[in-house]
C-alpha positions in Angstrom: 8.9 -15.5 15.6 8.3 -11.9 15.8 8.0 -10.0 12.6 8.7 -6.2 12.9 5.6 -4.6 11.3 7.3 -1.5 10.3 10.0 -3.4 8.2 6.8 -5.3 6.6 5.4 -2.1 5.9 8.3 -0.6 4.1 8.5 -3.7 1.9 5.0 -3.7 1.1 5.2 0.1 0.1 8.2 -1.0 -2.3 5.9 -3.3 -4.1 3.6 -0.3 -4.2 6.3 2.1 -5.4 7.2 -0.5 -8.1 3.5 -1.0 -9.5 2.6 -4.1 -7.6 -0.1 -4.4 -5.3 0.4 -5.1 -1.3 -2.3 -6.8 1.3 -1.9 -6.2 4.7 -3.7 -8.4 7.3 -3.4 -6.2 10.1 -4.9 -2.5 11.1 -1.5 -1.6 12.2 0.5 -2.5 9.0 -2.5 -0.9 7.0 -2.4 2.4 8.8 1.5 2.5 8.3 1.5 2.0 4.6 -1.7 4.6 4.1 0.6 6.9 6.2 3.8 6.6 4.0 1.7 6.6 1.1 -0.1 9.8 1.9 3.4 11.1 2.8 4.8 10.2 -0.9 2.1 11.5 -2.4 1.3 7.9 -4.4 -2.3 7.3 -5.2 -3.4 4.2 -4.7 -7.2 2.4 -4.6 -7.5 0.9 -0.8 -10.2 -2.5 -0.9 -10.7 -2.4 2.8 -12.5 -6.1 3.7 -13.4 -7.9 6.9 -10.1 -9.6 6.3 -7.5 -7.0 5.2 -6.9 -4.7 3.2 -5.7 -4.7 -0.3 -3.5 -1.0 -2.4 -4.0 -1.1 -5.5 -1.7 1.5 -7.2 -3.8 3.7 -9.6 -2.5 3.9 -13.2 -1.7 7.2 -14.3 -3.6 8.2 -17.4 -2.2 9.3 -20.4 -3.6 11.7 -22.6 -3.4 11.4 -26.2 -3.1 14.6 -28.3 
């Protein structure tokens, strides 16, 4: 089965937009996700490991007055 990497990256990006973490096994998918996150200005923590990339949404800090 052939998996479209752009489609896979878009699905993972949608999860990130909803506040969920995403995992990419390949550098190509990770690059696609990073590119879109930069364009959308969505802050995430990226954990690069030898076996893949974890994209973890950064929580917005709220200020209490």
